[in-house]
N, CA, C and O of each residue as an XYZ file, in Angstrom:
360
protein
N     147.734    -58.394    119.242
C     148.013    -56.976    119.117
C     148.166    -56.377    120.510
O     147.486    -56.793    121.449
N     149.039    -55.421    120.639
C     149.307    -54.767    121.913
C     148.046    -54.064    122.415
O     147.316    -53.455    121.633
N     147.795    -54.151    123.705
C     146.568    -53.603    124.288
C     146.394    -52.115    123.957
O     145.296    -51.679    123.608
N     147.474    -51.344    124.066
C     147.400    -49.915    123.772
C     147.029    -49.674    122.311
O     146.243    -48.779    122.000
N     147.601    -50.478    121.425
C     147.292    -50.346    120.003
C     145.844    -50.734    119.738
O     145.164    -50.092    118.938
N     145.372    -51.781    120.404
C     143.967    -52.169    120.291
C     143.048    -51.020    120.670
O     142.055    -50.763    119.988
N     143.373    -50.332    121.749
C     142.551    -49.214    122.204
C     142.552    -48.085    121.184
O     141.529    -47.432    120.980
N     143.693    -47.850    120.543
C     143.776    -46.791    119.540
C     142.936    -47.138    118.310
O     142.238    -46.280    117.769
N     143.006    -48.385    117.874
C     142.175    -48.813    116.756
C     140.695    -48.679    117.111
O     139.880    -48.283    116.277
N     140.362    -49.009    118.337
C     138.969    -48.915    118.775
C     138.481    -47.470    118.747
O     137.329    -47.222    118.393
N     139.331    -46.512    119.112
C     138.935    -45.105    119.061
C     138.598    -44.699    117.634
O     137.597    -44.022    117.401
N     139.419    -45.103    116.687
C     139.170    -44.768    115.281
C     137.919    -45.494    114.795
O     137.094    -44.911    114.091
N     137.778    -46.757    115.165
C     136.603    -47.525    114.747
C     135.319    -46.911    115.300
O     134.318    -46.823    114.590
N     135.344    -46.487    116.562
C     134.147    -45.852    117.150
C     133.782    -44.572    116.408
O     132.605    -44.301    116.170
N     134.790    -43.789    116.044
C     134.527    -42.554    115.298
C     133.879    -42.878    113.957
O     132.944    -42.197    113.535
N     134.373    -43.913    113.288
C     133.799    -44.320    112.002
C     132.366    -44.820    112.174
O     131.469    -44.439    111.422
N     132.168    -45.669    113.163
C     130.824    -46.207    113.390
C     129.823    -45.109    113.741
O     128.669    -45.153    113.317
N     130.269    -44.131    114.511
C     129.376    -43.035    114.869
C     128.909    -42.302    113.612
O     127.731    -41.968    113.489
N     129.817    -42.057    112.692
C     129.449    -41.394    111.444
C     128.522    -42.286    110.625
O     127.503    -41.825    110.111
N     128.877    -43.564    110.505
C     128.059    -44.480    109.709
C     126.650    -44.635    110.276
O     125.684    -44.754    109.522
N     126.533    -44.635    111.591
C     125.219    -44.766    112.227
C     124.381    -43.503    112.099
O     123.154    -43.556    112.176
N     125.041    -42.370    111.904
C     124.317    -41.101    111.852
C     124.353    -40.456    110.470
O     124.012    -39.283    110.322
N     124.764    -41.214    109.467
C     124.870    -40.646    108.127
C     123.479    -40.253    107.607
O     122.485    -40.946    107.827
N     123.456    -39.148    106.932
C     122.218    -38.655    106.336
C     121.986    -39.403    105.020
O     122.735    -39.209    104.062
N     120.963    -40.249    104.964
C     120.749    -41.034    103.738
C     120.434    -40.154    102.526
O     120.594    -40.588    101.386
N     119.989    -38.929    102.769
C     119.670    -38.036    101.657
C     120.930    -37.389    101.077
O     120.902    -36.876     99.958
N     122.026    -37.409    101.825
C     123.269    -36.795    101.341
C     123.846    -37.651    100.217
O     123.667    -38.869    100.186
N     124.539    -36.986     99.298
C     125.139    -37.770     98.217
C     126.317    -38.593     98.755
O     126.860    -38.313     99.824
N     126.682    -39.590     97.998
C     127.722    -40.541     98.428
C     129.042    -39.831     98.734
O     129.726    -40.182     99.696
N     129.393    -38.855     97.937
C     130.644    -38.119     98.133
C     130.644    -37.404     99.487
O     131.655    -37.411    100.190
N     129.532    -36.795     99.850
C     129.429    -36.102    101.141
C     129.531    -37.099    102.296
O     130.141    -36.807    103.325
N     128.933    -38.268    102.118
C     129.008    -39.295    103.157
C     130.448    -39.769    103.349
O     130.909    -39.947    104.476
N     131.143    -39.968    102.246
C     132.534    -40.410    102.313
C     133.395    -39.336    102.963
O     134.245    -39.643    103.798
N     133.182    -38.094    102.588
C     133.961    -37.007    103.181
C     133.715    -36.893    104.687
O     134.634    -36.599    105.452
N     132.485    -37.127    105.099
C     132.173    -37.093    106.524
C     132.920    -38.212    107.260
O     133.422    -38.007    108.364
N     132.987    -39.371    106.652
C     133.721    -40.489    107.253
C     135.216    -40.180    107.307
O     135.856    -40.422    108.331
N     135.777    -39.653    106.231
C     137.189    -39.262    106.232
C     137.466    -38.227    107.318
O     138.494    -38.284    107.992
N     136.551    -37.291    107.482
C     136.721    -36.274    108.517
C     136.759    -36.883    109.915
O     137.549    -36.467    110.762
N     135.900    -37.868    110.146
C     135.887    -38.539    111.450
C     137.187    -39.301    111.684
O     137.722    -39.294    112.793
N     137.692    -39.955    110.649
C     138.957    -40.675    110.766
C     140.085    -39.696    111.049
O     140.899    -39.937    111.940
N     140.148    -38.592    110.306
C     141.184    -37.581    110.519
C     141.153    -37.033    111.941
O     142.196    -36.888    112.578
N     139.960    -36.732    112.434
C     139.820    -36.185    113.789
C     140.313    -37.195    114.828
O     141.041    -36.831    115.752
N     139.923    -38.446    114.679
C     140.335    -39.482    115.636
C     141.849    -39.690    115.606
O     142.481    -39.795    116.656
N     142.421    -39.750    114.427
C     143.872    -39.961    114.313
C     144.641    -38.751    114.826
O     145.668    -38.904    115.487
N     144.154    -37.556    114.527
C     144.822    -36.352    115.047
C     144.807    -36.320    116.566
O     145.782    -35.890    117.184
N     143.726    -36.766    117.172
C     143.656    -36.826    118.640
C     144.683    -37.821    119.177
O     145.337    -37.563    120.189
N     144.820    -38.951    118.498
C     145.817    -39.945    118.920
C     147.233    -39.388    118.793
O     148.057    -39.584    119.686
N     147.520    -38.699    117.696
C     148.845    -38.096    117.526
C     149.101    -37.048    118.603
O     150.213    -36.946    119.121
N     148.096    -36.285    118.933
C     148.249    -35.261    119.976
C     148.621    -35.924    121.307
O     149.502    -35.441    122.019
N     147.953    -37.018    121.636
C     148.262    -37.737    122.875
C     149.687    -38.279    122.837
O     150.401    -38.210    123.838
N     150.109    -38.818    121.690
C     151.461    -39.344    121.558
C     152.497    -38.232    121.691
O     153.525    -38.419    122.341
N     152.235    -37.079    121.082
C     153.156    -35.952    121.172
C     153.299    -35.465    122.608
O     154.400    -35.128    123.043
N     152.192    -35.424    123.346
C     152.242    -35.005    124.740
C     153.060    -35.992    125.569
O     153.858    -35.589    126.415
N     152.861    -37.277    125.322
C     153.608    -38.304    126.037
C     155.097    -38.218    125.704
O     155.947    -38.336    126.587
N     155.399    -38.016    124.449
C     156.788    -37.883    124.032
C     157.428    -36.645    124.658
O     158.587    -36.690    125.072
N     156.688    -35.552    124.728
C     157.190    -34.333    125.356
C     157.521    -34.553    126.829
O     158.547    -34.082    127.319
N     156.638    -35.279    127.539
C     156.910    -35.588    128.951
C     158.168    -36.443    129.086
O     158.973    -36.247    129.996
N     158.320    -37.383    128.178
C     159.495    -38.259    128.217
C     160.780    -37.474    127.981
O     161.765    -37.660    128.695
N     160.770    -36.598    126.979
C     161.957    -35.777    126.711
C     162.285    -34.872    127.894
O     163.453    -34.703    128.246
N     161.271    -34.299    128.495
C     161.504    -33.440    129.658
C     162.144    -34.223    130.793
O     163.067    -33.740    131.449
N     161.649    -35.431    131.020
C     162.211    -36.268    132.085
C     163.655    -36.639    131.760
O     164.522    -36.595    132.634
N     163.915    -37.004    130.504
C     165.282    -37.356    130.128
C     166.236    -36.169    130.270
O     167.374    -36.331    130.708
N     165.769    -34.985    129.901
C     166.606    -33.794    130.078
C     166.916    -33.568    131.551
O     168.057    -33.289    131.920
N     165.885    -33.690    132.394
C     166.081    -33.484    133.830
C     167.034    -34.530    134.405
O     167.876    -34.208    135.243
N     166.905    -35.772    133.960
C     167.811    -36.827    134.435
C     169.232    -36.552    133.952
O     170.189    -36.730    134.706
N     169.375    -36.121    132.702
C     170.704    -35.829    132.152
C     171.386    -34.683    132.896
O     172.614    -34.625    132.962
N     170.599    -33.782    133.450
C     171.162    -32.632    134.172
C     171.507    -32.949    135.624
O     172.096    -32.121    136.318
N     171.144    -34.140    136.082
C     171.483    -34.514    137.454
C     173.001    -34.648    137.581
O     173.682    -35.073    136.647
N     173.498    -34.290    138.717
C     174.925    -34.380    139.006
C     175.181    -35.690    139.736
O     174.666    -35.906    140.833
N     175.976    -36.564    139.129
C     176.218    -37.879    139.730
C     176.940    -37.787    141.071
O     176.900    -38.726    141.867
N     177.591    -36.675    141.317
C     178.292    -36.498    142.586
C     177.355    -36.010    143.693
O     177.590    -36.270    144.873
N     176.299    -35.304    143.307
C     175.437    -34.666    144.309
C     174.027    -35.244    144.369
O     173.414    -35.276    145.436
N     173.517    -35.696    143.242
C     172.124    -36.142    143.197
C     172.008    -37.633    143.454
O     172.901    -38.418    143.135
N     170.896    -37.990    144.032
C     170.609    -39.377    144.379
C     169.903    -40.059    143.203
O     169.128    -39.421    142.491
N     170.165    -41.333    143.001
C     169.490    -42.072    141.931
C     167.982    -42.090    142.141
O     167.229    -42.232    141.178
N     167.536    -41.948    143.368
C     166.098    -41.923    143.646
C     165.416    -40.781    142.896
O     164.263    -40.905    142.483
N     166.128    -39.673    142.722
C     165.565    -38.540    141.978
C     165.365    -38.920    140.509
O     164.341    -38.578    139.918
N     166.321    -39.613    139.925
C     166.196    -40.058    138.531
C     165.040    -41.036    138.382
O     164.279    -40.965    137.418
N     164.911    -41.944    139.332
C     163.809    -42.911    139.294
C     162.477    -42.186    139.389
O     161.539    -42.515    138.662
N     162.386    -41.220    140.262
C     161.148    -40.436    140.434
C     160.788    -39.724    139.126
O     159.634    -39.761    138.700
N     161.763    -39.082    138.491
C     161.514    -38.370    137.234
C     161.056    -39.334    136.133
O     160.143    -39.022    135.369
N     161.686    -40.487    136.059
C     161.318    -41.473    135.039
C     159.896    -41.984    135.264
O     159.115    -42.095    134.319
N     159.568    -42.291    136.504
C     158.222    -42.802    136.799
C     157.148    -41.752    136.537
O     156.051    -42.088    136.088
N     157.446    -40.507    136.808
C     156.472    -39.438    136.545
C     156.220    -39.265    135.051
O     155.131    -38.862    134.641
N     157.224    -39.569    134.247
C     157.085    -39.394    132.792
C     156.331    -40.544    132.139
O     155.735    -40.368    131.076
N     156.351    -41.713    132.757
C     155.670    -42.865    132.169
C     154.163    -42.732    132.281
O     153.653    -42.258    133.296
N     153.445    -43.150    131.241
C     151.977    -43.165    131.359
C     151.550    -44.237    132.356
O     152.307    -45.173    132.616
N     150.358    -44.115    132.913
C     149.895    -45.061    133.937
C     149.889    -46.519    133.490
O     150.004    -47.410    134.332
N     149.761    -46.785    132.205
C     149.660    -48.164    131.734
C     150.989    -48.904    131.702
O     151.006    -50.108    131.443
N     152.108    -48.220    131.957
C     153.422    -48.874    131.901
C     153.884    -49.279    133.263
O     154.969    -49.843    133.405
């Protein structure tokens, strides 16, 4: 599995384990399940938020590169914009 994907699964797994380790044994089963679902939803929403931010940076970089003038702008500027848009792990 891809390292980045492994890390994302681990974030969701940690959220689940945290709930399972701290579950109130006196709570009914339905409440326990809902608490676990809530933790999964929160973890996945955080991952989607990170992906959306990364995608937004990528689109911004592509727009800026597309607006470069091939007659006036240097390719170094396009390379700089592309590298700034990439996450550190790439």
